[in-house]
N, C-alpha and C positions, 0 to 999 in steps of 0.2 A: 247754725250754732256749733256744728261739728268743726267747721273751719276756724271759728273764733277760739274754741277750746284748744285746738292744735297750736294756734299762734301764741296763746297765753302760756301753754306748756313749753314751747320753744323759747319764749322770752325768759321763763324762769330757769330753765336748765342750761341755756346758752352760756351765761357767765361762768357757771361751774365747769362746763365742758371746756371753755377756753382756758380757764385757770389750770385745769388738769393738763391741757396740751402744752401750756407755757412752761410748766415745771418739769416736763419730760423732754430732756434734750439729748440728742444723739451724742455718743462719746466721740471725741476728736479722733480722726483716722491717724494711725501711726505712720502711714506712707504719704509723703508729700512730694510734689514736683516743683522745680524752680528753673528759672532761666535768666539770662542777662545778655545784653548786647550793647556795645559802646562804639558808635560810629564817630569818626573825628576827621578834622582837617587841621593841619599845622603848617605854619610858615616860619622859616628861619631867615633873619635879616642877613644880607650879604653872603648868602649861602653859595657853596661851590656847586659844580655841575653834578650833584648827587641828590638823591631823595633820602639819604640816611642822615640821621642826627648823630651827635657825638657818640662814640662807641660805648661809653659808660652809662648811657641812657637806654632803657629797654622797653618801657611803657610809652606809648604814643611816640615811637621812635622814627616815624616817617614824616617828611615835610613836603609841602606843595603837592599833596596827594590826598584825595578822598578815600578813606579806607576804614577797616574795622580793627580796633585795638584788641577786642576780645568778644567772642560770641560763645556763650556757655549754656548748656542744658544739662539737667541732672535730676536725680531723685534721692531722697533721704528717708530712712526708716528709723523710728524711735518709739518703742512702747514702754520706755522707762526701765526696761530690764536688758534689752539688747538694742543696738543701733548700728547703722551703717550708712554709707553714701557712695554714689557713683556719679561723677560729673565729667563731661567731655567738653573741650573747648578748642578754638582755633582763632587766628588773628595775627596781627603783626607783633603783639606782645609775646605770643607763643613762639613765633618764628625766631625772635631775638633772644628771649630768655631761656628757651629750651633747646637751643641750637646743638648742645652737646649730648642731648638725650637720644635714646632709641627713637626711630621715626614713628613707631606706633605709640610708645609710652608718652611721647611729648604732648600728645593730645589728651592726656588724662589730667584733669584738674584736681580731682580727688577720687579716691577709691579705698575705703577702709571698712573694717568690721570691728565691732566692739561689744562689750558686755560689762555688767556691774559685778565685779568680784565680791563686793560688799556694799552696803548702803553708803551713799555719798561719794562713790568712787567709780571711775570708768577706766577700762583698759582697751585701747584701740590699736589696731595693727593695719598698716597699709600706707597710703599716700594721703597727706593732709596738709592744711595750711601751716605756715611757719609759726613757731612760738616766739619769734623775734620780731620786734618792730611795731611802730605805731600805725603804719600804713599797710593795707592789704592789696592783693592783686585786683580787687574789684574797685574800679575808680569811683563809683557812686557812693561807696562807704567812706571815702577819704575826704578830709576837709579841703584839700586842693585837688585840682584836676590832674596835673602831672605829679609824679612822685619825687620826693627829695633825693639827693644824691646818696644819702645814707640808706634809704629804703631800696634804691635801685641796686646797691652793691652789698646787700645782706639778703639772706634767704627769703623768698616768697613762699616756697613749698618745701616739704621734707618727706622722707619715707623711712618708716621704722615702727617702733612701738612707743605708745604714749600712755602714761598713767596719770590720771587727773583725780585729785582728791579735794573735796570741799571741806576744808578744816572748820570753817565757820561761814555764815552767810556773807561776811565781808572779805573772806580770805580763801583763795584757791591756790593749791600747790600742784605743780606738774613736773614729772620727771620723764626723760626721753632717752631711748637708745636708737641711734640713727645710722643710716648708711653713710651720711656725710653732710657736708655744707651744700645744701640745695642740689642734691642729685638723687634721681630716682633709682638708677642702677648703681651698684657698688663699684668703686674705682680701685680699691685695694682690699687687703685682708683685715683692716682695722675697722672698728666701729667708733662712732662719735657719741658723746654724752651731752645732754642739755637739761636745763632746769628753767622753771618759770615760777615766779611768785607774783600774784595779783592781789592787791589789798585795796579795798574801797571803804575807808573809815567813815565816810559820809556819802550822801547821795551826790554831792558835788565834786568830790575828789577821788581820783583813781591813781594808784601808784603801781608801776610794773617794773620788775627786775628779771631779765632773762640772761642765761649764760650758755656758752657753747665751748666744748673742748674736744679736739680730735686731731688726727693726722690726715691732711687732705691732699697729700702727694700721690701720684700714680704708683702702682705696685713696684715698678722698676726703679723708683727714685728713693733717695735717702729720706728717712723720717724727719719731718719738720712739724712739730706740734703747734697747734693754733689755739689760742685762748681769746675769748671774746665775751664782752659784757654789754648788754643793751639796757638802758634805763629810760623810762619816760613817765611823765605825769600829765594828767588832764584835769582842768578845774573849770567848773561852770561858775563864773564870778557873779553873773546875774542871769535872768531869764533870756537875755539876748546876747550876752558876751561870754565867750569861752576861750580859754588859753591852753596851750600845751607846750611842753618842753621835752626834747629828746636828746640824749647823749649816748654815743657808742664809743667803745675803745677796744682795740684788738692788738694782739701781739702774735707773731709767728717766728719760729726759729729761722735765723738767716741762712742763706745758702753760701754766701761769699765771705762770712766773717763769724766770729763768735758773738753770741748774743741774739737779739731779736730785732726784727723789723716791726715797727709800730705804726698803727693808723688810729686816728680818732676823728670824730665827726659830730656835729651838733646841728639842731634846727629848733626854731621857735615859731609857733603858730598863734595867730590871733584871729578868731572867727567872730563875726558880728551878724546877728539876724536883723536885717534891715526892715523886713515885714514878714507876713505869713508866707510869702512866695519867694522872696529874695534874700540872699545872704552873701557875704563877702569874706574872704580870708587872706590875710597878709602872712607871708612866710619869709624868714631869713635863715640862711644856712651856710655852712662851710664844710670842707672836707680836706683833711691832711693825711697823706700816706707817704711814709718814709720809703724812698726809692720806688714809689708807685706800687707798693706791695698790695696785692689783692685787686685794686681797682684797675691796674694796668697789667700786672703779671703776678702769678702766685709764687714765683721763684725769682725775684728781682736780683740783678747783679749789683756789685758794689758801686759801679759807675753810673747806674741808672739815677735819673734826677727825681727829686721829691715831687709829689703831686700836691699842689695847693690851689684850691679853687673855692670861691665864696660867691654869694649872690642872694637874690630875692625874687619873689613872685607875688602877684596880686590877681585874684580871680573873683569873678562875679557869677553866682549861681542862681538859676531860676527853676523852681520846682512847681510846674503847673498842676501836677498831681503827685501823690507820695511816691509813685513808682517811675516817674520820669524826671530826669535832670538835664537841663540845658545849661552849658557852662562855657565860659571864655576866660582864658588866663594869659597874662603877659609875664615873661620870665627873662631875667638877665643874670649871667654868670661872668665872673672875671677871674682869670687864672694868673699865677705868678709867671708862668712861661707861656709862650705862644703855642697853644695846643689845639685851638679851634680853626678848622679849615674854612676859609672864606673864598670868595670868587677871585680875589687877587693875592692869595697866599694864606699864611697862617697869622692868627691874631690872638691876643690875650682876652678879647671880649667876645661874648656870645649872647644873642638875644633871639627870642622867638615868641610867637603867639599861637595858642592852641585853642580850638573850639571843639565841643563835643555834645552829642545828644545820646543819653544813655537810658535804657529801659530795663527794668527788672520786674520779674513776676514770680 
């Protein structure tokens, strides 16, 4: 009878005890760790005797070679009053895009500290991702495997101070004071300014406007001010179909004449979810730079030729789990001038195929 009484008591108290346990949840830890690795193989058609892709491409910039675009580990802290992050990375993207940086600092993906000066605002100081552009340095976050020409030739990262204010649940405002246009270490005595406005009027539509203003010439060179604006929108038309449009325009004071050298570039993306595991994205893009300003040379001469290139890409993505992406992409570019090096000389046409397996945690 004693055993029976114990069983009855356990049966009566068990549900209450379980209910009490379920409602008592541990608070989320403010410290988190993260990582990312993107292994890839690319092949360029009619390529020359080199493993390098065109000089204006920085991500997945090697061909006919199995290698790592980016391997990243880091940690972040956020208790809703103070926050910060430290991340280190390496890979062919780092070698190409950080070539001008200090040999130690080039391996810093992000490193910043921040706090809330008041409710709904953050002030961060250090190295962080760029406020410009639709595409980020982490390939798995992007709709396409390779980056558009506009993304490759605008900042992926910045160093400085960033003030972010949530004016409303749908509207975020950001102001920045920066060392410059994608440089960790300062190159002159001037500072650059940036702004960002992100507005999400509905769950389906996002509008972004980002600006940059500064002098990006070395200290021993004449001042040439740069003005730049980036605009993009994303729209989820249906549960399966999403579209995005991006347009950038920039002007920089000319070295060889009065006035400005101008560049503008645009891209359109159409993404379709084929099934729970498969999706595809079609991209069309163009890039125009007067005398090749910025994309070929930050101080072009009067006699330099214009850069005019357009093209498209199509990729297929397979996500067997949420943190793994298996991707393949075909890409074609055509330039007004013969700028692409082939095995038999230079050509106006360029094509490649890139495959990738990316893991995030």
